[in-house]
C-alpha positions in Angstrom: -9.3 -9.9 -21.6 -9.4 -6.5 -20.0 -10.2 -6.1 -16.3 -13.3 -4.3 -15.1 -12.9 -0.8 -13.7 -13.6 -2.2 -10.2 -10.9 -4.9 -10.6 -8.4 -2.4 -12.0 -9.0 0.0 -9.1 -8.6 -2.8 -6.6 -5.3 -3.9 -8.1 -4.1 -0.3 -8.3 -5.0 0.3 -4.6 -3.3 -3.0 -3.6 0.0 -2.3 -5.3 0.0 1.3 -4.1 -0.6 0.3 -0.5 2.4 -2.1 -0.7 4.5 0.8 -1.9 3.1 3.1 0.9 4.1 0.8 3.7 7.4 -0.1 2.1 8.2 3.6 1.8 7.2 4.3 5.4 9.6 1.6 6.6 12.4 2.9 4.3 12.0 6.4 5.5 12.8 5.3 9.1 15.7 3.1 8.0 17.3 5.8 5.8 16.9 8.6 8.3 18.4 6.5 11.1 21.2 5.2 8.8 21.9 8.6 7.3 21.9 10.3 10.7 24.0 7.8 12.6 26.0 6.9 9.5 26.8 10.6 8.9 25.6 10.7 5.3 24.0 13.8 3.8 23.2 11.9 0.6 21.3 9.2 2.5 19.4 11.8 4.5 18.5 13.5 1.1 17.4 10.1 -0.1 15.2 9.7 2.9 13.5 13.0 2.0 12.9 11.6 -1.4 11.2 8.6 0.2 8.9 11.1 2.1 7.8 12.5 -1.3 7.2 8.9 -2.3 4.9 8.4 0.6 3.0 11.6 -0.3 2.7 10.6 -3.9 1.4 7.1 -2.9 -1.4 9.0 -1.2 -2.1 11.0 -4.3 -2.0 7.8 -6.4 -4.5 6.1 -4.1 -6.9 9.0 -4.4 -6.4 9.2 -8.2 -7.0 5.5 -8.7 -10.1 5.5 -6.5 -11.7 8.5 -8.3 -10.2 8.1 -11.8 -11.3 4.4 -12.2 -15.0 5.1 -11.3 -17.5 4.3 -14.0 -19.0 7.0 -16.2 -22.1 8.7 -14.6 -24.6 11.4 -15.5 -22.3 14.3 -14.7 -19.2 12.6 -16.2 -20.4 10.8 -19.3 -16.8 10.2 -20.5 -15.7 8.7 -17.2 -13.3 10.1 -14.6 -10.0 9.3 -16.3 -8.9 13.0 -16.4 -8.8 13.0 -12.6 -6.2 10.2 -12.9 -4.3 12.5 -15.3 -4.5 15.3 -12.7 -3.1 13.0 -10.0 -0.2 12.1 -12.4 0.5 15.8 -12.8 0.6 16.2 -9.0 3.0 13.3 -8.6 5.2 15.0 -11.3 5.1 18.4 -9.4 6.0 16.5 -6.2 9.0 14.9 -7.9 10.3 18.2 -9.3 9.9 20.0 -6.0 11.8 17.3 -4.2 14.6 17.2 -6.7 15.1 20.9 -6.6 15.2 20.9 -2.8 17.8 18.1 -2.7 19.9 19.7 -5.5 20.0 23.1 -3.7 21.0 21.5 -0.4 23.7 19.5 -2.1 24.9 22.6 -4.0 25.2 24.6 -0.8 27.2 21.7 0.8 29.6 21.6 -2.1 30.0 25.4 -2.2 30.7 25.6 1.5 32.9 22.5 1.5 31.0 20.9 4.2 32.6 17.6 5.3 30.7 14.4 5.7 32.4 11.2 6.5 29.8 8.4 6.1 30.2 5.1 7.9 29.4 1.5 6.9 25.9 2.0 8.4 25.1 4.4 5.6 26.3 1.8 3.0 23.9 -0.8 4.5 21.0 1.7 4.4 21.6 2.6 0.8 22.0 -1.0 -0.3 18.8 -2.0 1.4 17.0 0.9 -0.3 18.2 -0.2 -3.7 17.0 -3.7 -3.3 13.6 -2.8 -1.9 12.8 0.0 -4.3 13.9 -1.9 -7.4 11.7 -4.9 -6.4 8.8 -2.4 -5.7 9.4 -0.8 -9.2 9.2 -4.1 -11.0 6.0 -5.1 -9.1 4.3 -1.7 -9.5 5.1 -1.2 -13.2 3.8 -4.7 -14.1 0.5 -4.0 -12.4 0.3 -0.6 -14.0 0.7 -2.0 -17.5 -1.7 -4.8 -16.8 -4.5 -2.5 -15.6 -3.5 0.1 -18.2 -3.0 2.9 -15.7 -0.5 5.7 -16.5 -0.8 6.9 -12.9 0.4 3.6 -11.5 3.3 3.4 -14.1 4.3 7.0 -13.2 4.3 6.0 -9.5 6.4 3.0 -10.4 9.0 5.3 -12.0 8.9 7.3 -8.7 10.1 4.1 -7.1 12.7 3.5 -9.8 14.0 7.1 -9.3 14.4 6.3 -5.6 16.3 3.2 -6.5 18.6 5.1 -8.9 19.1 7.8 -6.3 20.1 5.2 -3.8 22.6 3.8 -6.3 24.2 7.2 -6.5 24.1 7.5 -2.7 25.7 4.0 -2.4 28.6 4.9 -4.8 29.2 8.3 -3.2 29.2 6.8 0.3 31.4 3.9 -0.8 33.9 6.3 -2.3 34.0 8.4 0.9 34.2 5.3 3.1 37.1 3.9 1.1 39.0 7.2 0.9 38.0 9.7 3.6 39.7 12.5 1.6 36.9 12.1 -1.0 34.3 13.3 1.6 32.8 15.7 -1.0 31.6 12.7 -3.0 28.7 12.3 -0.6 27.4 15.8 -1.6 27.9 15.2 -5.3 26.0 12.0 -4.9 23.1 13.9 -3.4 23.3 16.4 -6.3 23.1 13.5 -8.8 20.1 12.2 -7.0 18.3 15.5 -7.6 18.9 15.3 -11.4 17.3 11.8 -11.5 14.3 13.0 -9.6 13.7 16.2 -11.6 14.0 14.3 -14.9 11.3 11.8 -14.0 9.0 14.6 -12.6 9.3 16.7 -15.8 8.5 13.6 -17.9 5.4 12.9 -15.8 4.3 16.6 -16.2 4.9 16.5 -19.9 2.7 13.4 -20.4 -0.1 14.9 -18.2 0.0 18.2 -20.2 -0.4 16.2 -23.4 -3.5 14.5 -22.1 -5.0 17.8 -20.8 -4.5 19.4 -24.2 -5.9 16.4 -26.1 -2.6 15.9 -28.0 -2.7 13.0 -30.5 -0.6 9.9 -29.7 2.6 9.0 -31.6 2.2 8.7 -35.4 2.9 4.9 -35.2 -0.2 4.5 -33.0 -2.3 6.4 -35.6 -0.9 4.3 -38.4 -1.6 1.1 -36.4 -5.2 2.2 -35.9 -5.7 3.0 -39.6 -4.3 -0.3 -40.7 -6.6 -2.2 -38.3 -9.6 -0.3 -39.6 -8.8 -0.7 -43.3 -8.2 -4.5 -42.9 -11.8 -5.0 -41.8 -14.0 -6.6 -44.5 -16.4 -4.1 -46.0 -14.5 -0.9 -45.1 -13.7 1.1 -48.3 -11.9 4.0 -46.6 -11.3 5.8 -43.3 -11.2 9.5 -42.6 -11.6 12.1 -39.9 -9.7 9.9 -37.5 -9.3 11.5 -34.1 -7.4 10.0 -31.1 -6.7 11.4 -27.7 -5.5 10.0 -24.4 -7.2 10.2 -21.0 -5.8 8.4 -17.9 -3.2 6.7 -20.1 -5.8 5.1 -22.4 -6.9 6.0 -25.9 -10.3 7.5 -26.8 -11.0 7.8 -30.5 -13.6 8.4 -33.2 -13.4 7.7 -37.0 -15.6 7.8 -40.1 -15.5 4.7 -42.3 -16.9 4.4 -45.8 -19.0 1.4 -46.7 -20.9 0.3 -49.8 -24.0 2.5 -50.0 -26.1 -0.5 -51.1 -25.6 -2.2 -47.7 -28.5 -2.3 -45.2 -28.3 -0.3 -42.0 -27.8 -3.6 -40.1 -24.9 -4.6 -42.3 -23.2 -1.2 -41.9 -23.6 -1.5 -38.1 -22.1 -5.0 -38.2 -19.0 -3.6 -40.0 -18.7 -0.9 -37.4 -18.7 -3.5 -34.7 -16.1 -5.5 -36.4 -13.9 -2.4 -36.6 -14.4 -1.9 -32.9 -13.5 -5.5 -32.1 -10.3 -5.3 -34.2 -9.2 -2.1 -32.4 -9.9 -3.5 -28.9 -8.0 -6.7 -29.8 -4.9 -5.1 -31.5 -4.4 -1.7 -29.9 -3.1 -1.8 -26.4 -4.7 0.7 -24.0 -7.7 1.3 -26.2 -10.7 2.5 -24.1 -13.5 4.3 -25.9 -14.3 3.9 -29.7 -16.9 5.8 -31.8 -17.3 4.7 -35.4 -19.4 6.6 -37.9 -20.6 4.8 -41.0 -20.6 6.8 -44.3 -22.1 5.6 -47.6 -19.8 5.2 -50.5 -20.3 4.2 -54.1 -18.4 0.9 -54.8 
C-alpha cells in the first residue's frame, strides 16, 4: 500500500534531518582529526561533508515542495521541483569533486609532504561507519516512499563513505610507511573521482526527467504486458511514459469490443489501472483511453 504524499514528505524530512545532524557532527570530527592528524585527504573529506550538509538542505526543500498535492496552478503536481532539487544536488557533488581533485593534483605536483597520525585514521574509520549506516537507512526510506531525490541523497552519503575508505587506506599507508606520504594526496584525488561520478549520474537522471525521456525498454514491456493481460483488452497503442520526481506518469489507448457499454469499457480501464499500480513499482499517474474495436 502506497503512502500518502503527506506521510511520504514526513518520512523524507525525518531521514534527511538525521543525515543533516550526522553530517554536522562528522564535519567537526573530520576537520579536527584532519587538522591535528595532519591529513590533507581527511580535510578534503570534511569539505565533502560540508557539501553533504548543503545538499541535505536542498533535499529538505525539495521534499517539502515536491511532495505537495496537485493544485490549480500545478494540476500535475510538484514532482518536477523534486527533480530540480536532485539536479542541484548533482551540481553540488560535481563542484565539490572538482575542487578536491584540483587541490590534490596541486599537492601531488608540488610534492607537498603530509604525514598523517593515528588520529586521522580514527576520524576516517568513524566516518566510514557513520556514513554507510546513514546510506543504508536513507536509501531504504527513499525506495519506500518512491523518491529519487532521497535515493540520490543516499548516494551522496555513500560517496562520502567511499571517499572515507580511500582516505583511510591512504592514511594507513602513510602511517605504516612515512616515505609513502604522497599516498594521502592520491587518496584525496581518488575521493574526487567518486564524488564527480555520483554527481554526473544524478545530473543525467534529472536531465532525462526534464526532457520527458521514456524509461528503460523493459519498463515499457512490463507495462504493455500488464495491460494486455487484462480481460477485455484487445490491443494497446499510443503508449507514452515519462518520469517526474522518480515516478512514472503514463497514458495509453486500449482497444475493447465496440459492443460493450460505456460502463463496461470504463470498468476495463479501471482494471488496467489497478494492474499497473499493483505490478509496476513507482507508478504515479495513469490515463487510459478506451477505443472501440471490432471483435
